PQR file of N, CA, C, O and H, with PARSE charges and radii, in Angstrom:
ATOM      1  N   LEU A   1     -22.855   8.356 -42.006 -0.4000 1.5000
ATOM      2  CA  LEU A   1     -24.227   8.427 -41.567 -0.0000 2.0000
ATOM      3  C   LEU A   1     -24.179   9.921 -40.643  0.5500 1.7000
ATOM      4  O   LEU A   1     -24.844  10.871 -41.054 -0.5500 1.4000
ATOM      5  N   PHE A   2     -23.392  10.047 -39.440 -0.4000 1.5000
ATOM      6  CA  PHE A   2     -23.340  10.631 -38.413 -0.0000 2.0000
ATOM      7  C   PHE A   2     -22.664  12.258 -38.951  0.5500 1.7000
ATOM      8  O   PHE A   2     -21.522  12.249 -39.410 -0.5500 1.4000
ATOM      9  H   PHE A   2     -22.852   9.275 -39.106  0.4000 1.0000
ATOM     10  N   SER A   3     -23.400  13.555 -38.865 -0.4000 1.5000
ATOM     11  CA  SER A   3     -22.746  14.540 -39.367 -0.0000 2.0000
ATOM     12  C   SER A   3     -21.463  14.708 -38.750  0.5500 1.7000
ATOM     13  O   SER A   3     -21.137  14.076 -37.745 -0.5500 1.4000
ATOM     14  H   SER A   3     -24.328  13.563 -38.492  0.4000 1.0000
ATOM     15  N   LEU A   4     -20.671  15.608 -39.368 -0.4000 1.5000
ATOM     16  CA  LEU A   4     -19.270  16.231 -38.734 -0.0000 2.0000
ATOM     17  C   LEU A   4     -19.607  16.658 -37.535  0.5500 1.7000
ATOM     18  O   LEU A   4     -19.254  16.077 -36.508 -0.5500 1.4000
ATOM     19  H   LEU A   4     -20.936  16.122 -40.184  0.4000 1.0000
ATOM     20  N   LEU A   5     -20.119  17.414 -37.550 -0.4000 1.5000
ATOM     21  CA  LEU A   5     -20.202  18.059 -36.162 -0.0000 2.0000
ATOM     22  C   LEU A   5     -20.597  17.159 -35.009  0.5500 1.7000
ATOM     23  O   LEU A   5     -20.355  17.540 -33.863 -0.5500 1.4000
ATOM     24  H   LEU A   5     -20.406  17.885 -38.384  0.4000 1.0000
ATOM     25  N   LEU A   6     -21.151  16.065 -35.213 -0.4000 1.5000
ATOM     26  CA  LEU A   6     -22.174  15.273 -33.710 -0.0000 2.0000
ATOM     27  C   LEU A   6     -20.944  14.229 -33.964  0.5500 1.7000
ATOM     28  O   LEU A   6     -21.080  13.443 -33.026 -0.5500 1.4000
ATOM     29  H   LEU A   6     -21.347  15.756 -36.144  0.4000 1.0000
ATOM     30  N   GLN A   7     -19.851  13.809 -34.701 -0.4000 1.5000
ATOM     31  CA  GLN A   7     -18.720  13.331 -34.456 -0.0000 2.0000
ATOM     32  C   GLN A   7     -17.870  13.881 -33.797  0.5500 1.7000
ATOM     33  O   GLN A   7     -17.160  13.212 -33.046 -0.5500 1.4000
ATOM     34  H   GLN A   7     -19.740  14.447 -35.463  0.4000 1.0000
ATOM     35  N   LYS A   8     -17.749  15.012 -33.889 -0.4000 1.5000
ATOM     36  CA  LYS A   8     -16.912  15.810 -33.353 -0.0000 2.0000
ATOM     37  C   LYS A   8     -17.280  15.975 -31.508  0.5500 1.7000
ATOM     38  O   LYS A   8     -16.496  15.824 -30.571 -0.5500 1.4000
ATOM     39  H   LYS A   8     -18.326  15.555 -34.499  0.4000 1.0000
ATOM     40  N   TRP A   9     -18.131  16.182 -31.493 -0.4000 1.5000
ATOM     41  CA  TRP A   9     -19.024  16.167 -30.300 -0.0000 2.0000
ATOM     42  C   TRP A   9     -19.052  15.192 -29.527  0.5500 1.7000
ATOM     43  O   TRP A   9     -18.978  15.312 -28.304 -0.5500 1.4000
ATOM     44  H   TRP A   9     -18.768  16.305 -32.254  0.4000 1.0000
ATOM     45  N   VAL A  10     -19.190  13.836 -30.281 -0.4000 1.5000
ATOM     46  CA  VAL A  10     -18.757  12.485 -30.137 -0.0000 2.0000
ATOM     47  C   VAL A  10     -17.517  12.027 -29.072  0.5500 1.7000
ATOM     48  O   VAL A  10     -17.502  11.439 -27.991 -0.5500 1.4000
ATOM     49  H   VAL A  10     -19.251  13.738 -31.274  0.4000 1.0000
ATOM     50  N   VAL A  11     -16.627  12.531 -29.836 -0.4000 1.5000
ATOM     51  CA  VAL A  11     -15.035  12.197 -30.013 -0.0000 2.0000
ATOM     52  C   VAL A  11     -14.625  13.182 -28.583  0.5500 1.7000
ATOM     53  O   VAL A  11     -14.044  12.654 -27.634 -0.5500 1.4000
ATOM     54  H   VAL A  11     -16.639  13.009 -30.715  0.4000 1.0000
ATOM     55  N   PHE A  12     -14.970  14.529 -28.572 -0.4000 1.5000
ATOM     56  CA  PHE A  12     -15.137  15.507 -27.266 -0.0000 2.0000
ATOM     57  C   PHE A  12     -15.480  14.775 -26.086  0.5500 1.7000
ATOM     58  O   PHE A  12     -14.620  14.816 -25.206 -0.5500 1.4000
ATOM     59  H   PHE A  12     -15.441  14.957 -29.343  0.4000 1.0000
ATOM     60  N   ALA A  13     -16.248  14.286 -25.903 -0.4000 1.5000
ATOM     61  CA  ALA A  13     -17.180  13.652 -25.261 -0.0000 2.0000
ATOM     62  C   ALA A  13     -16.011  12.483 -24.547  0.5500 1.7000
ATOM     63  O   ALA A  13     -15.633  12.641 -23.386 -0.5500 1.4000
ATOM     64  H   ALA A  13     -16.946  14.253 -26.618  0.4000 1.0000
ATOM     65  N   LEU A  14     -15.620  11.568 -25.221 -0.4000 1.5000
ATOM     66  CA  LEU A  14     -15.227  10.075 -24.982 -0.0000 2.0000
ATOM     67  C   LEU A  14     -13.837  10.914 -24.489  0.5500 1.7000
ATOM     68  O   LEU A  14     -13.446  10.473 -23.408 -0.5500 1.4000
ATOM     69  H   LEU A  14     -15.927  11.439 -26.164  0.4000 1.0000
ATOM     70  N   SER A  15     -13.353  11.546 -24.791 -0.4000 1.5000
ATOM     71  CA  SER A  15     -12.125  12.510 -24.644 -0.0000 2.0000
ATOM     72  C   SER A  15     -11.996  13.262 -23.025  0.5500 1.7000
ATOM     73  O   SER A  15     -10.987  13.259 -22.320 -0.5500 1.4000
ATOM     74  H   SER A  15     -13.670  11.904 -25.669  0.4000 1.0000
ATOM     75  N   ALA A  16     -13.228  13.836 -22.728 -0.4000 1.5000
ATOM     76  CA  ALA A  16     -13.546  14.211 -21.478 -0.0000 2.0000
ATOM     77  C   ALA A  16     -13.944  13.322 -20.487  0.5500 1.7000
ATOM     78  O   ALA A  16     -13.731  13.597 -19.306 -0.5500 1.4000
ATOM     79  H   ALA A  16     -14.047  13.838 -23.301  0.4000 1.0000
ATOM     80  N   SER A  17     -14.463  12.351 -20.799 -0.4000 1.5000
ATOM     81  CA  SER A  17     -15.199  11.041 -19.725 -0.0000 2.0000
ATOM     82  C   SER A  17     -13.427   9.966 -19.348  0.5500 1.7000
ATOM     83  O   SER A  17     -12.977   9.341 -18.388 -0.5500 1.4000
ATOM     84  H   SER A  17     -14.636  12.128 -21.758  0.4000 1.0000
ATOM     85  N   SER A  18     -12.961  10.303 -20.769 -0.4000 1.5000
ATOM     86  CA  SER A  18     -11.340   9.287 -20.295 -0.0000 2.0000
ATOM     87  C   SER A  18     -10.798  10.024 -19.617  0.5500 1.7000
ATOM     88  O   SER A  18     -10.622   9.538 -18.500 -0.5500 1.4000
ATOM     89  H   SER A  18     -13.327  10.811 -21.549  0.4000 1.0000
ATOM     90  N   SER A  19     -10.311  11.289 -19.758 -0.4000 1.5000
ATOM     91  CA  SER A  19      -9.620  12.117 -18.940 -0.0000 2.0000
ATOM     92  C   SER A  19     -10.199  12.498 -17.549  0.5500 1.7000
ATOM     93  O   SER A  19      -9.400  12.486 -16.612 -0.5500 1.4000
ATOM     94  H   SER A  19     -10.453  11.684 -20.666  0.4000 1.0000
ATOM     95  N   LEU A  20     -11.194  12.758 -17.358 -0.4000 1.5000
ATOM     96  CA  LEU A  20     -11.822  12.808 -15.640 -0.0000 2.0000
ATOM     97  C   LEU A  20     -11.599  10.788 -14.979  0.5500 1.7000
ATOM     98  O   LEU A  20     -11.296  10.399 -13.851 -0.5500 1.4000
ATOM     99  H   LEU A  20     -11.843  12.767 -18.119  0.4000 1.0000
ATOM    100  N   GLY A  21     -11.916   9.939 -16.287 -0.4000 1.5000
ATOM    101  CA  GLY A  21     -11.564   8.279 -15.514 -0.0000 2.0000
ATOM    102  C   GLY A  21     -10.088   8.267 -15.268  0.5500 1.7000
ATOM    103  O   GLY A  21      -9.645   7.679 -14.281 -0.5500 1.4000
ATOM    104  H   GLY A  21     -12.161  10.255 -17.203  0.4000 1.0000
ATOM    105  N   CYS A  22      -9.437   8.779 -15.967 -0.4000 1.5000
ATOM    106  CA  CYS A  22      -7.441   8.642 -15.397 -0.0000 2.0000
ATOM    107  C   CYS A  22      -7.187   9.790 -14.677  0.5500 1.7000
ATOM    108  O   CYS A  22      -6.052   9.813 -14.202 -0.5500 1.4000
ATOM    109  H   CYS A  22      -9.797   9.256 -16.769  0.4000 1.0000
ATOM    110  N   LEU A  23      -7.796  10.637 -14.471 -0.4000 1.5000
ATOM    111  CA  LEU A  23      -7.821  12.080 -13.484 -0.0000 2.0000
ATOM    112  C   LEU A  23      -8.066  11.125 -11.607  0.5500 1.7000
ATOM    113  O   LEU A  23      -7.351  11.178 -10.607 -0.5500 1.4000
ATOM    114  H   LEU A  23      -8.718  10.618 -14.857  0.4000 1.0000
ATOM    115  N   SER A  24      -9.015  10.574 -11.797 -0.4000 1.5000
ATOM    116  CA  SER A  24      -9.819   9.601 -10.321 -0.0000 2.0000
ATOM    117  C   SER A  24      -8.789   8.797 -10.486  0.5500 1.7000
ATOM    118  O   SER A  24      -8.060   9.179  -9.570 -0.5500 1.4000
ATOM    119  H   SER A  24      -9.596  10.531 -12.609  0.4000 1.0000
ATOM    120  N   CYS A  25      -8.076   7.725 -11.159 -0.4000 1.5000
ATOM    121  CA  CYS A  25      -7.289   7.192 -11.250 -0.0000 2.0000
ATOM    122  C   CYS A  25      -6.068   7.203 -10.435  0.5500 1.7000
ATOM    123  O   CYS A  25      -5.698   6.366  -9.612 -0.5500 1.4000
ATOM    124  H   CYS A  25      -8.669   7.415 -11.903  0.4000 1.0000
ATOM    125  N   LEU A  26      -5.216   8.857 -10.997 -0.4000 1.5000
ATOM    126  CA  LEU A  26      -4.313   9.080 -10.706 -0.0000 2.0000
ATOM    127  C   LEU A  26      -4.194   9.639  -9.127  0.5500 1.7000
ATOM    128  O   LEU A  26      -3.195   9.468  -8.429 -0.5500 1.4000
ATOM    129  H   LEU A  26      -5.516   9.537 -11.666  0.4000 1.0000
ATOM    130  N   LEU A  27      -5.342  10.303  -8.725 -0.4000 1.5000
ATOM    131  CA  LEU A  27      -5.812  10.579  -7.468 -0.0000 2.0000
ATOM    132  C   LEU A  27      -5.993   9.501  -6.080  0.5500 1.7000
ATOM    133  O   LEU A  27      -5.632   9.689  -4.919 -0.5500 1.4000
ATOM    134  H   LEU A  27      -6.154  10.442  -9.292  0.4000 1.0000
ATOM    135  N   GLY A  28      -6.642   8.402  -6.652 -0.4000 1.5000
ATOM    136  CA  GLY A  28      -6.386   7.086  -6.136 -0.0000 2.0000
ATOM    137  C   GLY A  28      -5.066   6.647  -5.632  0.5500 1.7000
ATOM    138  O   GLY A  28      -4.798   6.169  -4.529 -0.5500 1.4000
ATOM    139  H   GLY A  28      -6.935   8.249  -7.596  0.4000 1.0000
ATOM    140  N   LEU A  29      -4.273   6.897  -6.654 -0.4000 1.5000
ATOM    141  CA  LEU A  29      -3.021   6.051  -7.025 -0.0000 2.0000
ATOM    142  C   LEU A  29      -2.006   7.066  -5.922  0.5500 1.7000
ATOM    143  O   LEU A  29      -1.145   6.476  -5.270 -0.5500 1.4000
ATOM    144  H   LEU A  29      -4.491   7.285  -7.550  0.4000 1.0000
ATOM    145  N   ALA A  30      -2.156   8.554  -5.762 -0.4000 1.5000
ATOM    146  CA  ALA A  30      -1.441   9.355  -5.428 -0.0000 2.0000
ATOM    147  C   ALA A  30      -2.201   9.457  -3.842  0.5500 1.7000
ATOM    148  O   ALA A  30      -2.119  10.561  -3.304 -0.5500 1.4000
ATOM    149  H   ALA A  30      -2.855   9.034  -6.292  0.4000 1.0000
ATOM    150  N   VAL A  31      -2.802   8.549  -3.216 -0.4000 1.5000
ATOM    151  CA  VAL A  31      -3.655   9.035  -2.226 -0.0000 2.0000
ATOM    152  C   VAL A  31      -3.223   7.427  -1.311  0.5500 1.7000
ATOM    153  O   VAL A  31      -3.119   7.308  -0.090 -0.5500 1.4000
ATOM    154  H   VAL A  31      -2.869   7.652  -3.653  0.4000 1.0000
ATOM    155  N   SER A  32      -3.087   6.639  -2.077 -0.4000 1.5000
ATOM    156  CA  SER A  32      -2.708   5.429  -1.466 -0.0000 2.0000
ATOM    157  C   SER A  32      -1.209   5.320  -1.127  0.5500 1.7000
ATOM    158  O   SER A  32      -0.791   4.855  -0.067 -0.5500 1.4000
ATOM    159  H   SER A  32      -3.171   6.735  -3.068  0.4000 1.0000
ATOM    160  N   ILE A  33      -0.363   5.839  -2.225 -0.4000 1.5000
ATOM    161  CA  ILE A  33       0.966   6.367  -1.977 -0.0000 2.0000
ATOM    162  C   ILE A  33       1.026   6.970  -0.571  0.5500 1.7000
ATOM    163  O   ILE A  33       1.437   6.519   0.498 -0.5500 1.4000
ATOM    164  H   ILE A  33      -0.702   6.217  -3.086  0.4000 1.0000
ATOM    165  N   GLY A  34       0.477   8.144  -0.926 -0.4000 1.5000
ATOM    166  CA  GLY A  34       0.752   9.091   0.670 -0.0000 2.0000
ATOM    167  C   GLY A  34       0.554   8.497   2.028  0.5500 1.7000
ATOM    168  O   GLY A  34       1.239   8.844   2.990 -0.5500 1.4000
ATOM    169  H   GLY A  34       0.143   8.510  -1.795  0.4000 1.0000
ATOM    170  N   LEU A  35      -0.598   7.400   2.108 -0.4000 1.5000
ATOM    171  CA  LEU A  35      -1.019   6.966   2.831 -0.0000 2.0000
ATOM    172  C   LEU A  35       0.051   6.153   3.384  0.5500 1.7000
ATOM    173  O   LEU A  35       0.560   6.393   4.479 -0.5500 1.4000
ATOM    174  H   LEU A  35      -1.154   7.118   1.326  0.4000 1.0000
ATOM    175  N   THR A  36       0.451   5.020   2.493 -0.4000 1.5000
ATOM    176  CA  THR A  36       1.729   4.011   2.923 -0.0000 2.0000
ATOM    177  C   THR A  36       2.721   4.351   3.209  0.5500 1.7000
ATOM    178  O   THR A  36       3.412   3.687   3.981 -0.5500 1.4000
ATOM    179  H   THR A  36       0.036   4.825   1.604  0.4000 1.0000
ATOM    180  N   LEU A  37       3.226   5.781   2.559 -0.4000 1.5000
ATOM    181  CA  LEU A  37       4.581   6.487   2.826 -0.0000 2.0000
ATOM    182  C   LEU A  37       4.112   7.076   4.269  0.5500 1.7000
ATOM    183  O   LEU A  37       4.928   7.000   5.187 -0.5500 1.4000
ATOM    184  H   LEU A  37       2.664   6.321   1.933  0.4000 1.0000
ATOM    185  N   GLY A  38       2.939   7.615   4.496 -0.4000 1.5000
ATOM    186  CA  GLY A  38       3.021   7.927   5.772 -0.0000 2.0000
ATOM    187  C   GLY A  38       2.609   7.106   7.432  0.5500 1.7000
ATOM    188  O   GLY A  38       2.820   7.607   8.537 -0.5500 1.4000
ATOM    189  H   GLY A  38       2.276   7.677   3.750  0.4000 1.0000
ATOM    190  N   SER A  39       1.988   5.756   7.153 -0.4000 1.5000
ATOM    191  CA  SER A  39       2.122   4.986   7.931 -0.0000 2.0000
ATOM    192  C   SER A  39       3.291   4.104   8.037  0.5500 1.7000
ATOM    193  O   SER A  39       3.370   3.288   8.955 -0.5500 1.4000
ATOM    194  H   SER A  39       1.816   5.348   6.255  0.4000 1.0000
ATOM    195  N   GLN A  40       4.165   4.223   7.178 -0.4000 1.5000
ATOM    196  CA  GLN A  40       5.428   3.622   6.651 -0.0000 2.0000
ATOM    197  C   GLN A  40       5.527   2.153   6.581  0.5500 1.7000
ATOM    198  O   GLN A  40       6.234   1.391   7.241 -0.5500 1.4000
ATOM    199  H   GLN A  40       4.101   4.886   6.432  0.4000 1.0000
ATOM    200  N   GLY A  41       4.313   1.811   5.253 -0.4000 1.5000
ATOM    201  CA  GLY A  41       4.258   0.525   5.694 -0.0000 2.0000
ATOM    202  C   GLY A  41       3.543  -0.319   6.428  0.5500 1.7000
ATOM    203  O   GLY A  41       2.917  -1.173   5.799 -0.5500 1.4000
ATOM    204  H   GLY A  41       3.738   2.430   4.717  0.4000 1.0000
ATOM    205  N   ARG A  42       3.478  -0.315   7.387 -0.4000 1.5000
ATOM    206  CA  ARG A  42       2.962  -0.920   8.013 -0.0000 2.0000
ATOM    207  C   ARG A  42       1.149  -1.696   8.519  0.5500 1.7000
ATOM    208  O   ARG A  42       0.741  -2.671   9.151 -0.5500 1.4000
ATOM    209  H   ARG A  42       3.986   0.378   7.898  0.4000 1.0000
ATOM    210  N   VAL A  43       0.555  -0.522   7.757 -0.4000 1.5000
ATOM    211  CA  VAL A  43      -0.880  -0.990   7.401 -0.0000 2.0000
ATOM    212  C   VAL A  43      -0.291  -1.826   6.655  0.5500 1.7000
ATOM    213  O   VAL A  43       0.166  -2.621   7.476 -0.5500 1.4000
ATOM    214  H   VAL A  43       0.886   0.270   7.243  0.4000 1.0000
ATOM    215  N   LEU A  44       0.042  -2.222   5.529 -0.4000 1.5000
ATOM    216  CA  LEU A  44       0.159  -3.059   4.604 -0.0000 2.0000
ATOM    217  C   LEU A  44       0.152  -4.568   5.205  0.5500 1.7000
ATOM    218  O   LEU A  44      -0.728  -5.395   4.967 -0.5500 1.4000
ATOM    219  H   LEU A  44      -0.328  -1.576   4.862  0.4000 1.0000
ATOM    220  N   LEU A  45       1.444  -4.806   6.139 -0.4000 1.5000
ATOM    221  CA  LEU A  45       1.859  -5.848   6.998 -0.0000 2.0000
ATOM    222  C   LEU A  45       0.962  -5.940   8.089  0.5500 1.7000
ATOM    223  O   LEU A  45       1.485  -6.569   9.008 -0.5500 1.4000
ATOM    224  H   LEU A  45       2.158  -4.133   6.333  0.4000 1.0000
ATOM    225  N   ALA A  46      -0.435  -5.474   8.401 -0.4000 1.5000
ATOM    226  CA  ALA A  46      -1.363  -5.401   9.657 -0.0000 2.0000
ATOM    227  C   ALA A  46      -1.849  -6.653   9.581  0.5500 1.7000
ATOM    228  O   ALA A  46      -1.847  -7.423  10.541 -0.5500 1.4000
ATOM    229  H   ALA A  46      -0.860  -4.963   7.655  0.4000 1.0000
ATOM    230  N   PRO A  47      -2.418  -7.013   8.121 -0.5600 1.5000
ATOM    231  CA  PRO A  47      -2.628  -8.620   8.289  0.2800 2.0000
ATOM    232  C   PRO A  47      -1.810  -9.679   9.011  0.5500 1.7000
ATOM    233  O   PRO A  47      -2.210 -10.813   9.273 -0.5500 1.4000
ATOM    234  N   CYS A  48      -0.873  -9.283   9.239 -0.4000 1.5000
ATOM    235  CA  CYS A  48       0.114 -10.617   8.915 -0.0000 2.0000
ATOM    236  C   CYS A  48       0.381 -10.700  10.433  0.5500 1.7000
ATOM    237  O   CYS A  48       1.543 -10.864  10.806 -0.5500 1.4000
ATOM    238  H   CYS A  48      -0.548  -8.361   9.027  0.4000 1.0000
ATOM    239  N   THR A  49      -0.264 -10.634  11.014 -0.4000 1.5000
ATOM    240  CA  THR A  49      -0.310 -11.459  12.760 -0.0000 2.0000
ATOM    241  C   THR A  49      -0.368 -12.826  12.873  0.5500 1.7000
ATOM    242  O   THR A  49      -0.522 -13.626  11.950 -0.5500 1.4000
ATOM    243  H   THR A  49      -1.208 -10.500  10.711  0.4000 1.0000
ATOM    244  N   ILE A  50      -0.253 -13.031  13.900 -0.4000 1.5000
ATOM    245  CA  ILE A  50      -0.180 -14.202  14.095 -0.0000 2.0000
ATOM    246  C   ILE A  50      -1.671 -14.572  14.779  0.5500 1.7000
ATOM    247  O   ILE A  50      -2.238 -15.661  14.698 -0.5500 1.4000
ATOM    248  H   ILE A  50      -0.128 -12.381  14.650  0.4000 1.0000
ATOM    249  N   GLY A  51      -2.061 -13.594  15.345 -0.4000 1.5000
ATOM    250  CA  GLY A  51      -3.577 -13.437  16.014 -0.0000 2.0000
ATOM    251  C   GLY A  51      -4.643 -13.264  15.410  0.5500 1.7000
ATOM    252  O   GLY A  51      -5.743 -13.182  15.956 -0.5500 1.4000
ATOM    253  H   GLY A  51      -1.600 -12.709  15.411  0.4000 1.0000
ATOM    254  N   ASN A  52      -4.415 -13.187  14.158 -0.4000 1.5000
ATOM    255  CA  ASN A  52      -6.329 -12.821  13.203 -0.0000 2.0000
ATOM    256  C   ASN A  52      -6.296 -13.567  13.018  0.5500 1.7000
ATOM    257  O   ASN A  52      -5.459 -14.234  12.410 -0.5500 1.4000
ATOM    258  H   ASN A  52      -3.521 -13.254  13.714  0.4000 1.0000
ATOM    259  N   VAL A  53      -7.708 -13.915  13.714 -0.4000 1.5000
ATOM    260  CA  VAL A  53      -8.083 -15.296  13.396 -0.0000 2.0000
ATOM    261  C   VAL A  53      -8.958 -15.242  12.379  0.5500 1.7000
ATOM    262  O   VAL A  53      -9.871 -16.010  12.683 -0.5500 1.4000
ATOM    263  H   VAL A  53      -8.388 -13.373  14.208  0.4000 1.0000
ATOM    264  N   ALA A  54      -9.276 -14.512  10.837 -0.4000 1.5000
ATOM    265  CA  ALA A  54      -9.684 -14.413  10.177 -0.0000 2.0000
ATOM    266  C   ALA A  54      -9.064 -15.703   8.907  0.5500 1.7000
ATOM    267  O   ALA A  54      -9.315 -16.671   8.189 -0.5500 1.4000
ATOM    268  H   ALA A  54      -8.534 -13.888  10.590  0.4000 1.0000
ATOM    269  N   LEU A  55      -8.003 -14.625   9.448 -0.4000 1.5000
ATOM    270  CA  LEU A  55      -7.070 -15.479   8.403 -0.0000 2.0000
ATOM    271  C   LEU A  55      -6.518 -17.085   9.181  0.5500 1.7000
ATOM    272  O   LEU A  55      -6.701 -18.167   8.623 -0.5500 1.4000
ATOM    273  H   LEU A  55      -7.799 -13.839  10.031  0.4000 1.0000
ATOM    274  N   ALA A  56      -6.186 -17.012   9.844 -0.4000 1.5000
ATOM    275  CA  ALA A  56      -5.945 -18.172  10.315 -0.0000 2.0000
ATOM    276  C   ALA A  56      -6.007 -20.107   9.728  0.5500 1.7000
ATOM    277  O   ALA A  56      -5.079 -20.900   9.570 -0.5500 1.4000
ATOM    278  H   ALA A  56      -6.038 -16.133  10.297  0.4000 1.0000
ATOM    279  N   PRO A  57      -7.600 -20.295   9.533 -0.5600 1.5000
ATOM    280  CA  PRO A  57      -8.055 -20.813   8.984  0.2800 2.0000
ATOM    281  C   PRO A  57      -7.565 -21.739   7.223  0.5500 1.7000
ATOM    282  O   PRO A  57      -7.260 -22.831   6.745 -0.5500 1.4000
ATOM    283  N   VAL A  58      -7.824 -20.173   6.857 -0.4000 1.5000
ATOM    284  CA  VAL A  58      -7.071 -20.508   5.201 -0.0000 2.0000
ATOM    285  C   VAL A  58      -5.975 -20.290   5.184  0.5500 1.7000
ATOM    286  O   VAL A  58      -5.709 -20.584   4.019 -0.5500 1.4000
ATOM    287  H   VAL A  58      -8.072 -19.286   7.245  0.4000 1.0000
ATOM    288  N   SER A  59      -4.727 -19.853   5.794 -0.4000 1.5000
ATOM    289  CA  SER A  59      -3.439 -19.851   5.338 -0.0000 2.0000
ATOM    290  C   SER A  59      -2.764 -18.640   6.419  0.5500 1.7000
ATOM    291  O   SER A  59      -3.123 -17.520   6.781 -0.5500 1.4000
ATOM    292  H   SER A  59      -4.943 -19.614   6.740  0.4000 1.0000
ATOM    293  N   ARG A  60      -1.584 -19.543   6.704 -0.4000 1.5000
ATOM    294  CA  ARG A  60      -0.717 -19.089   7.960 -0.0000 2.0000
ATOM    295  C   ARG A  60      -0.011 -18.128   7.541  0.5500 1.7000
ATOM    296  O   ARG A  60       0.762 -17.742   8.418 -0.5500 1.4000
ATOM    297  H   ARG A  60      -1.293 -20.453   6.410  0.4000 1.0000
ATOM    298  N   GLU A  61       0.100 -17.342   6.201 -0.4000 1.5000
ATOM    299  CA  GLU A  61       0.891 -16.283   4.911 -0.0000 2.0000
ATOM    300  C   GLU A  61      -0.062 -15.297   4.970  0.5500 1.7000
ATOM    301  O   GLU A  61      -1.270 -15.191   5.181 -0.5500 1.4000
ATOM    302  H   GLU A  61      -0.528 -17.656   5.489  0.4000 1.0000
ATOM    303  N   CYS A  62       1.445 -14.212   4.560 -0.4000 1.5000
ATOM    304  CA  CYS A  62       0.389 -12.763   4.966 -0.0000 2.0000
ATOM    305  C   CYS A  62      -0.038 -12.564   3.018  0.5500 1.7000
ATOM    306  O   CYS A  62       0.491 -12.994   1.993 -0.5500 1.4000
ATOM    307  H   CYS A  62       2.426 -14.299   4.388  0.4000 1.0000
ATOM    308  N   PRO A  63      -1.062 -11.823   3.263 -0.5600 1.5000
ATOM    309  CA  PRO A  63      -1.964 -11.910   2.053  0.2800 2.0000
ATOM    310  C   PRO A  63      -0.841 -11.100   1.118  0.5500 1.7000
ATOM    311  O   PRO A  63      -0.747 -11.427  -0.065 -0.5500 1.4000
ATOM    312  N   PHE A  64      -0.108 -10.188   1.579 -0.4000 1.5000
ATOM    313  CA  PHE A  64       0.471  -9.196   0.938 -0.0000 2.0000
ATOM    314  C   PHE A  64       1.958  -9.472   1.055  0.5500 1.7000
ATOM    315  O   PHE A  64       2.716  -8.968   1.884 -0.5500 1.4000
ATOM    316  H   PHE A  64      -0.185  -9.922   2.540  0.4000 1.0000
ATOM    317  N   ASP A  65       2.337 -10.542  -0.108 -0.4000 1.5000
ATOM    318  CA  ASP A  65       3.529 -10.434   0.125 -0.0000 2.0000
ATOM    319  C   ASP A  65       4.684 -10.077  -1.307  0.5500 1.7000
ATOM    320  O   ASP A  65       4.541 -11.098  -1.980 -0.5500 1.4000
ATOM    321  H   ASP A  65       1.721 -10.951  -0.781  0.4000 1.0000
ATOM    322  N   PRO A  66       5.180  -9.642  -1.676 -0.5600 1.5000
ATOM    323  CA  PRO A  66       5.400  -8.882  -2.390  0.2800 2.0000
ATOM    324  C   PRO A  66       6.814 -10.091  -3.424  0.5500 1.7000
ATOM    325  O   PRO A  66       7.040 -10.100  -4.634 -0.5500 1.4000
ATOM    326  N   THR A  67       7.398 -10.841  -2.428 -0.4000 1.5000
ATOM    327  CA  THR A  67       8.321 -11.999  -2.774 -0.0000 2.0000
ATOM    328  C   THR A  67       7.645 -13.169  -2.999  0.5500 1.7000
ATOM    329  O   THR A  67       8.211 -14.226  -3.278 -0.5500 1.4000
ATOM    330  H   THR A  67       7.214 -10.833  -1.445  0.4000 1.0000
ATOM    331  N   ARG A  68       6.495 -13.035  -2.893 -0.4000 1.5000
ATOM    332  CA  ARG A  68       5.946 -14.191  -3.682 -0.0000 2.0000
ATOM    333  C   ARG A  68       5.662 -14.492  -5.201  0.5500 1.7000
ATOM    334  O   ARG A  68       5.371 -13.564  -5.956 -0.5500 1.4000
ATOM    335  H   ARG A  68       6.035 -12.177  -2.666  0.4000 1.0000
ATOM    336  N   VAL A  69       5.717 -15.350  -5.496 -0.4000 1.5000
ATOM    337  CA  VAL A  69       5.666 -15.526  -7.483 -0.0000 2.0000
ATOM    338  C   VAL A  69       4.510 -16.483  -7.861  0.5500 1.7000
ATOM    339  O   VAL A  69       4.682 -17.691  -7.697 -0.5500 1.4000
ATOM    340  H   VAL A  69       5.952 -16.104  -4.883  0.4000 1.0000
ATOM    341  N   TYR A  70       3.337 -16.012  -8.359 -0.4000 1.5000
ATOM    342  CA  TYR A  70       1.986 -16.376  -8.402 -0.0000 2.0000
ATOM    343  C   TYR A  70       2.611 -17.011 -10.618  0.5500 1.7000
ATOM    344  O   TYR A  70       3.230 -16.542 -11.573 -0.5500 1.4000
ATOM    345  H   TYR A  70       3.197 -15.031  -8.492  0.4000 1.0000
ATOM    346  N   VAL A  71       1.763 -18.429 -10.180 -0.4000 1.5000
ATOM    347  CA  VAL A  71       2.129 -18.853 -11.757 -0.0000 2.0000
ATOM    348  C   VAL A  71       0.404 -18.878 -12.210  0.5500 1.7000
ATOM    349  O   VAL A  71      -0.614 -19.165 -11.580 -0.5500 1.4000
ATOM    350  H   VAL A  71       1.260 -18.810  -9.405  0.4000 1.0000
ATOM    351  N   SER A  72       0.574 -18.582 -13.137 -0.4000 1.5000
ATOM    352  CA  SER A  72      -0.745 -19.281 -13.867 -0.0000 2.0000
ATOM    353  C   SER A  72      -1.016 -20.248 -14.544  0.5500 1.7000
ATOM    354  O   SER A  72      -2.174 -20.438 -14.914 -0.5500 1.4000
ATOM    355  H   SER A  72       1.401 -18.349 -13.649  0.4000 1.0000
TER
END
């Protein structure tokens, strides 16, 4: 139904948008890794203080726990 030229442009547009999405994800990942390494991981454990009133009613556990096993 579509002409061959139109199909090529659609594939090119989808490929270009996919590449831009991938690059933005990689940039976000690089920034988050850089911030984590720059703060030596302290930012990840910052909400784990006992004095945090927002987390106290829900749980005394740290919201970021890499040793925790989640079962679905």
